[in-house]
C-alpha positions as CSV (number, residue, x, y, z in Angstrom):
1,M,42.2,-25.5,-28.9
2,Q,41.6,-27.1,-25.6
3,V,43.6,-29.0,-23.0
4,G,44.4,-32.5,-24.2
5,D,44.5,-31.8,-27.9
6,L,47.5,-33.2,-29.9
7,V,49.3,-30.6,-32.0
8,E,52.2,-30.0,-34.4
9,L,53.8,-26.9,-35.6
10,S,52.0,-25.2,-38.4
11,A,53.9,-23.9,-41.5
12,A,54.1,-20.6,-39.8
13,G,55.5,-22.2,-36.6
14,Q,58.2,-24.1,-38.5
15,K,59.6,-20.9,-39.9
16,I,60.2,-19.5,-36.4
17,W,63.9,-20.1,-35.4
18,H,63.4,-20.5,-31.7
19,L,60.8,-23.3,-32.1
20,G,63.4,-25.6,-33.7
21,A,63.2,-28.0,-30.7
22,A,59.6,-28.7,-31.5
23,R,60.0,-29.1,-35.3
24,G,58.9,-32.5,-36.5
25,K,57.5,-33.5,-33.1
26,T,54.0,-33.9,-31.6
27,G,52.9,-32.2,-28.4
28,I,49.9,-32.1,-26.1
29,V,48.2,-28.9,-25.0
30,V,48.5,-28.7,-21.2
31,E,47.1,-25.2,-20.5
32,V,45.1,-22.5,-22.4
33,C,45.0,-19.0,-20.8
34,K,42.6,-16.2,-21.8
35,A,45.2,-13.5,-21.7
36,G,48.9,-13.0,-22.5
37,M,50.9,-12.9,-25.7
38,Y,51.6,-16.7,-25.7
39,P,48.4,-18.2,-24.2
40,I,48.8,-21.9,-25.3
41,I,51.2,-24.0,-23.3
42,V,52.3,-27.2,-25.1
43,F,54.3,-30.1,-23.7
44,W,56.4,-31.4,-26.7
45,F,57.4,-35.1,-26.4
46,K,61.2,-35.2,-26.3
47,A,61.5,-31.4,-26.4
48,G,59.8,-30.0,-23.2
49,Q,57.3,-27.3,-22.6
50,I,56.9,-24.2,-24.8
51,S,54.3,-21.4,-24.9
52,H,52.8,-20.6,-28.2
53,R,50.4,-18.3,-30.1
54,R,47.6,-20.0,-32.0
55,P,48.9,-19.4,-35.6
56,T,52.1,-21.4,-34.8
57,L,50.1,-24.6,-34.1
58,K,48.0,-27.1,-36.1
59,L,45.6,-29.7,-34.6
60,V,46.5,-33.4,-35.1
61,S,43.8,-34.9,-32.9
62,K,41.1,-33.5,-30.6
63,S,40.9,-34.7,-27.0
64,Q,38.3,-37.3,-26.2
65,K,36.7,-35.9,-23.1
66,K,34.3,-38.4,-21.5
67,S,31.1,-37.2,-19.9
68,N,30.1,-38.1,-16.3
69,I,26.6,-39.3,-17.2
70,S,25.5,-42.3,-15.3
């Protein structure tokens, strides 16, 4: 996953009680750290920002990064 990807909770993520605010919503990855227990930070539309582990998320759409080729 990379910054800008759209995500939803995976089946494993939907089973986690404290992620209830993000259940049924779409979020955007705003930061990916290399270290830490919850390295992926997602901004959930209408739910706020939550840190996650990779297995709790599933990809909806990859970000479309544009190159700077002139």
